[in-house]
C-alpha positions, -999 to 999 in steps of 0.1 A, spaced: -1 1 -1 17 31 -13 2 53 14 22 80 34 11 104 56 29 136 71 15 159 95 19 177 130 -5 175 158 -7 181 198 16 149 200 44 163 184 42 204 188 31 228 213 4 252 202 23 284 191 41 257 164 15 237 151 -8 270 146 14 278 119 11 248 100 -31 257 100 -43 258 67 -74 276 56 -95 262 28 -80 284 0 -46 276 11 -54 237 11 -69 244 -28 -34 262 -35 -14 235 -21 -29 201 -34 -22 211 -70 17 212 -61 19 176 -51 10 160 -86 47 169 -96 62 153 -68 48 118 -79 18 122 -56 -8 103 -76 -37 110 -51 -37 134 -20 -60 148 8 -51 176 33 -67 187 60 -64 210 94 -79 215 127 -73 232 157 -51 203 171 -34 188 139 -30 194 100 -23 161 82 -15 152 44 -22 119 30 -7 111 -4 -9 80 -26 25 77 -43 27 64 -77 60 41 -89 87 47 -67 84 68 -33 84 104 -21 107 116 7 85 123 34 110 157 44 101 166 12 66 169 20 70 184 51 91 213 38 65 217 14 41 225 41 63 245 57 72 264 25 33 270 18 29 288 52 62 308 53 71 292 85 106 282 76 125 289 107 94 288 129 85 249 124 111 222 118 104 188 100 113 173 132 79 190 146 64 168 125 53 130 121 56 104 93 35 73 88 33 47 57 10 22 47 -9 3 70 2 28 98 -11 56 80 -44 41 74 -48 33 112 -38 64 121 -66 79 101 -92 56 113 -79 64 149 -87 102 140 -120 99 125 -129 78 156 -117 105 181 -88 83 198 -60 108 187 -79 137 198 -66 161 227 -102 153 244 -110 118 237 -145 113 222 -142 147 202 -174 149 184 -160 175 161 -133 160 143 -151 134 119 -166 168 101 -133 184 99 -122 152 81 -145 151 61 -144 191 51 -107 181 40 -117 150 15 -147 173 -1 -118 197 -9 -96 171 -23 -126 159 -41 -137 193 -57 -101 193 -68 -98 159 -83 -68 150 -62 -89 121 -44 -92 89 -67 -102 57 -62 -79 48 -32 -83 79 -15 -121 79 -18 -121 43 -5 -99 53 26 -118 81 36 -153 66 31 -140 36 55 -124 64 79 -160 77 80 -176 44 83 -150 39 114 -165 73 127 -198 64 125 -196 32 140 -179 46 167 -206 67 175 -233 42 175 -215 13 186 -197 29 217 -201 54 244 -168 71 239 -183 105 232 -206 104 260 -206 125 294 -193 158 295 -156 162 297 -157 201 298 -164 226 325 -191 244 306 -208 216 290 -204 197 324 -223 225 338 -253 223 314 -254 186 315 -259 190 351 -289 212 349 -301 189 325 -302 162 351 -325 184 374 -347 196 344 -355 173 320 -370 197 297 -348 225 292 -369 244 265 -395 253 295 -365 267 317 -348 301 319 -313 303 322 -294 331 336 -258 334 330 -234 359 349 -204 368 331 -193 368 294 -159 357 293 -148 322 277 -162 297 302 -195 319 301 -194 322 264 -190 285 260 -220 278 286 -243 300 272 -235 282 236 -241 245 251 -276 261 265 -287 276 234 -276 241 220 -299 224 244 -329 243 233 -329 266 265 -365 282 266 -348 315 278 -316 329 282 -303 358 301 -268 372 302 -253 398 326 -220 412 328 -205 442 346 -194 455 306 -229 460 293 -213 460 257 -200 425 263 -230 412 278 -251 426 245 -224 409 224 -228 374 237 -266 378 239 -267 387 204 -244 354 196 -265 328 214 -297 343 207 -303 356 243 -315 387 262 -287 411 280 -295 424 315 -279 454 328 -254 442 358 -275 462 386 -305 449 377 -294 412 379 -317 402 409 -350 407 390 -332 382 365 -327 358 394 -364 359 405 -373 346 369 -346 318 365 -345 279 371 -309 277 363 -282 304 373 -245 297 362 -217 322 372 -183 328 360 -167 363 369 -138 371 386 -146 389 418 -128 391 453 -163 387 470 -195 366 471 -219 384 443 -249 361 457 -255 351 495 -282 336 510 -300 370 519 -302 377 480 -321 342 474 -341 345 506 -354 380 494 -368 370 462 -400 366 453 -393 340 428 -418 332 399 -413 293 402 -411 297 440 -419 261 446 -396 245 420 -360 240 425 -333 268 416 -300 250 401 -272 272 409 -237 266 394 -205 286 406 -178 285 379 -157 312 396 -124 312 407 -123 327 434 -161 315 442 -190 337 432 -216 326 454 -216 319 491 -219 285 498 -242 286 526 -274 292 501 -270 251 497 -289 251 532 -318 269 518 -349 248 505 -350 235 473 -316 251 462 -293 230 443 -254 243 444 -228 232 426 -195 243 424 -158 236 399 -150 205 423 -182 187 419 -181 193 381 -145 179 379 -157 151 398 -182 146 372 -157 150 343 -132 124 360 -160 99 359 -168 105 323 -133 103 312 -129 70 329 -156 58 313 -149 68 276 -114 51 284 -132 21 292 -147 23 256 -113 24 238 -111 -12 234 -146 -14 216 -135 13 190 -98 -8 184 -120 -33 172 -138 -15 149 -109 0 137 -89 -35 129 -123 -45 114 -122 -18 91 -87 -16 83 -87 -54 74 -116 -47 48 -93 -21 34 -64 -42 31 -87 -71 11 -101 -43 -10 -65 -31 -23 -50 -68 -23 -78 -73 -46 -71 -47 -71 -39 -62 -80 -39 -76 -116 -36 -115 -106 -67 -113 -78 -87 -91 -108 -80 -118 -133 -91 -147 -113 -123 -128 -101 -131 -120 -137 -124 -155 -148 -146 -171 -119 -173 -148 -126 -174 -155 -162 -174 -195 -154 -203 -189 -127 -223 -175 -157 -215 -205 -183 -218 -231 -159 -255 -219 -147 -267 -214 -183 -256 -247 -194 -269 -263 -162 -304 -250 -173 -301 -261 -207 -282 -289 -208 -309 -313 -211 -322 -301 -242 -289 -316 -258 -283 -352 -268 -263 -372 -240 -231 -373 -269 -236 -336 -275 -234 -324 -238 -194 -329 -237 -195 -305 -268 -216 -277 -252 -194 -280 -222 -163 -272 -248 -176 -248 -271 -192 -224 -240 -155 -227 -223 -141 -214 -254 -165 -189 -260 -158 -175 -222 -119 -179 -230 -122 -158 -261 -142 -131 -246 -121 -124 -216 -88 -130 -235 -85 -94 -247 -96 -79 -210 -68 -103 -195 -37 -91 -219 -48 -57 -213 -46 -60 -176 -16 -77 -177 3 -55 -201 -8 -25 -182 18 -31 -155 40 -2 -167 11 24 -162 12 45 -130 -5 32 -97 -35 56 -99 -45 45 -133 -41 11 -121 -62 13 -97 -88 28 -118 -89 3 -144 -91 -24 -115 -121 -4 -94 -136 0 -132 -137 -35 -139 -149 -48 -105 -178 -23 -105 -185 -32 -142 -187 -68 -136 -199 -64 -100 -167 -85 -91 -167 -61 -54 -202 -50 -39 -196 -18 -18 -210 -16 16 -242 3 19 -223 20 48 -200 36 25 -230 51 0 -244 67 31 -209 81 46 -210 114 30 
């Protein structure tokens, strides 16, 4: 398998190095055509926040990995800032296995990352658009997408929150089954508050209120998550109508104390109030948990929850590995079937099966003394039909690898020698 992969990731380089090799869609469009003169028959390049990876099907001969590494560095004008030693290289089955691990989120910085599969698909779609993904890359990446799909449906490696902001929302959801009927109040507009508000909107929260000491930032965040900005000096009014309160601001004192809750005339006075403190130092007086129907959670609670979820995800790794082994075996078998001799054998067997079936249906129409002649004549017909294709296949050894793969694939599809999985047709 003449597959070569070079790339950079969080395993090989720190953020300030790998971000210099991040490729936009336009940069990928400019880069992929440059690989053809380097004897790259097919190629796919994709970038995420934690990795940039280039997959190349090499034509007859080899391509030195450092050539590809230096090309990527040059395309980003990163010479002197990124070294070839900051990058990794894999070949053949190891490269295919690595791609499957990436698609399954086993290689992600956050185990079970749900975004990586879409990012890999985006890179493949660009290569398809540019015509640099042919028969081999199409099969390789469709199988990678199948790995990702099976990982999501057959394992729980993506289950459970593993970030503070998402854990906060997941916790709120455990208290209130239907968030569409609830009001959430986010205090703060920093990164954690923004992620929390985004997750709440993703869970179809009924009403989302945002407040911050800087009103402009509150309004910007509210617009982004389709919420309502509340002036900071009026947040008590928002607290009164809320079912969920999540606070993440930098303060040196408690901004919510038991007296603030006790003095409220809550719209849902008999219902629970879920209060989640994401602040460091803490934003909310821990004494409020003594009040009736008040559920208070802090970072320690969430971190414990995250640790449990991570352990659960890690326990699912063997299941994902089994899927990868299964699909990798299919890739190897498919690639081997595209060699000349297996294709000729499959074509010959296909024709012979048709001959035998038709002869068996009609042999009784012939006199016993003629039946041997029928066998002989039909075999000669089949041999003459497939003679030219077989000669053509054997004489095509000097053509490029990509052309040979295209020819073998076309013959297999034309005669139905290899059935594509239904999963592949739905993978995109």
